C-alpha positions, -999 to +999 in steps of 0.1 A: -272+757+531-294+726+532-288+698+556-278+675+528-252+700+515-238+706+550-236+669+555-218+664+521-193+692+530-187+675+563-180+642+545-156+659+520-136+675+549-135+642+567-123+624+536-096+650+529-085+648+565-082+610+562-063+612+529-037+637+541-018+613+564-020+586+537-005+609+511+023+619+535+030+582+543+030+574+506+055+602+498+077+590+527+076+555+513+085+566+478+114+586+492+127+556+511+124+534+480+143+560+460+170+562+486+173+524+487+175+523+449+203+549+449+223+530+475+221+498+454+231+517+422+263+530+438+279+503+459+310+511+480+343+509+460+368+482+470+400+497+483+433+485+467+469+497+467+492+490+438+529+499+436+551+504+405+589+500+405+601+527+381+591+562+371+589+553+334+562+552+307+561+514+311+539+518+341+518+547+328+487+525+324+484+525+362+483+563+363+459+565+333+435+540+350+434+564+380+432+597+362+407+586+335+385+570+361+388+534+349+395+520+384+363+536+397+344+525+367+352+489+376+344+493+413+379+500+427+391+528+450+428+525+439+459+540+454+489+539+431+523+546+446+560+544+436+581+517+453+613+504+439+612+466+434+634+460+464+607+477+486+576+467+466+582+430+467+585+428+505+554+451+507+532+429+487+544+398+505+535+415+538+501+427+525+510+464+527+502+467+490+479+442+472+495+442+438+527+455+422+541+466+389+576+451+383+595+434+355+599+397+350+635+397+361+627+411+395+598+387+399+621+358+390+647+368+415+619+370+442+605+336+431+640+321+435+639+332+471+605+316+478+580+343+468+548+330+450+539+357+425+515+356+396+517+377+365+481+388+355+488+413+327+518+426+308+524+462+299+557+458+279+560+422+266+593+426+248+628+438+256+623+475+250+659+487+257+685+502+235+721+502+245+738+536+243+774+545+248+795+577+250+812+582+216+846+572+228+832+538+239+812+531+208+830+499+200+828+467+221+865+465+227+865+501+241+839+491+267+862+466+285+869+477+320+844+506+318+814+513+340+780+502+327+750+516+345+720+495+357+694+502+384+701+469+402+714+435+394+679+419+396+657+439+373+646+439+336+672+465+326+699+443+341+687+412+323+686+432+290+721+445+297+734+409+301+717+399+268+732+430+250+767+424+263+765+388+250+754+401+215+785+424+216+807+395+224+812+406+261+803+393+295+795+411+328+830+404+339+844+424+310+828+456+323+822+472+356+784+467+362+774+497+384+741+496+403+726+531+405+692+525+421+668+536+394+664+541+357+663+578+362+697+577+379+711+555+351+699+580+325+714+609+343+747+592+349+751+583+312+743+619+301+767+632+327+795+608+316+799+590+349+792+557+332+804+547+297+772+530+286+738+519+296+705+504+284+674+526+284+643+536+263+622+567+255+619+594+266+655+593+278+669+579+245+656+611+227+681+630+248+708+604+241+703+607+204+704+644+204+733+645+228+757+627+205+756+592+222+758+561+200+731+534+199+750+501+198+722+476+201+684+481+197+666+452+214+632+468+208+635+463+170+643+426+176+609+420+194+625+395+218+599+383+244+603+397+279+582+410+308+599+444+309+569+455+330+537+439+342+513+436+372+517+408+397+498+395+428+507+369+453+491+335+447+473+337+481+458+371+473+447+359+439+430+328+453+410+350+477+401+379+454+397+367+419+368+390+411+387+420+423+418+411+403+396+407+372+383+442+378+419+455+380+428+438+347+396+452+331+405+487+342+441+484+330+428+471+296+407+503+294+438+523+302+459+506+275+432+512+250+432+549+259+469+551+255+467+536+220+439+558+208+442+591+225+476+607+218+467+641+233+456+626+266+485+602+269+511+629+262+495+651+289+499+621+313+536+618+303+541+655+309+523+653+342+543+624+356+577+626+339+580+664+333+585+660+296+572+692+278+591+691+246+566+682+219+591+664+197+603+643+227+566+635+236+558+624+201+590+603+200+580+586+232+544+581+223+553+566+188+577+542+204+553+527+228+522+527+206+540+515+174+567+492+188+555+480+223+518+481+229+507+461+197+523+430+212+494+428+236+490+423+274+485+385+275+512+370+298+531+342+282+556+316+292+579+327+264+583+362+280+594+349+313+615+321+298+635+347+280+640+367+312+650+335+330+676+327+304+692+362+307+692+362+345+704+327+351+740+334+343+743+357+373+717+341+396+719+302+395+689+299+418+667+313+390+675+282+369+652+261+392+622+284+388+592+270+369+581+300+349+548+284+338+537+285+374+542+323+375+516+334+350+478+334+350+465+346+316+429+339+324+422+375+335+433+390+302+414+364+283+382+374+301+387+411+300+359+432+285+382+455+266 
């Protein structure tokens, strides 16, 4: 080997030796940048707890938003739990849950006691109830003095019952209003015959129809405005977390769209959460909500709450003083991406 070749070989080895740490450093730098980019692409989800007051299809959008991943899509780590309105309202006021699904009548009753709640989206914007009676009580006169089941004397089903009795020419004093704690209990009591009549909606009314009970009044067909179910936040939480609440409404809009357009998925959700496996009953329930309820839209309106207020005021004079226009915030639905 010549001196020049030896010298060149020495230079090449030196250059490679110098390049090696540079390449290692560059690779480390690229890895760090990739890690940084990944962290920015997947920010931490915001934790949020939402409650719902009845184990009914009315509140199914909350379940769908979890199971279909819509909350996560909109940056939310959501916990959805069942709490009757009498527990959910104190929980949201104490900050134990951040938002709650209840009907307008329960919200009005709470507002009359000083709560400051805002309706941000409506699931069922009409009275969805039908009033069913045992055959021997299928005439208004036969109902006098008989037990009529309701979950409580503050909720949407109670407000609907008051309205129905009025249409039948009766008042709450003409019957024995019986609080049973939940819609599920009301349905079971009517089927068992321990109450003479009660208001309800699918899927339970499928069993009523096939069990020989009589549908006396169908409010759902009348399309009377009402917040039978919706999602509410306190005014203070809304003021401090508007962006997060917007994400909640966007996720629920996705869920409502999925309910309207994917029968198979929605019926699986109804089976999962309500135990309904009969295909005819599933179809009956799905058709009712998609054809009669959901087309009304999720935009909160003064008319919906005003109707609830009118029904509830007869039994709760404090509700008369509530300004319903201060209880809604339609801006979130108006901005939703769905």
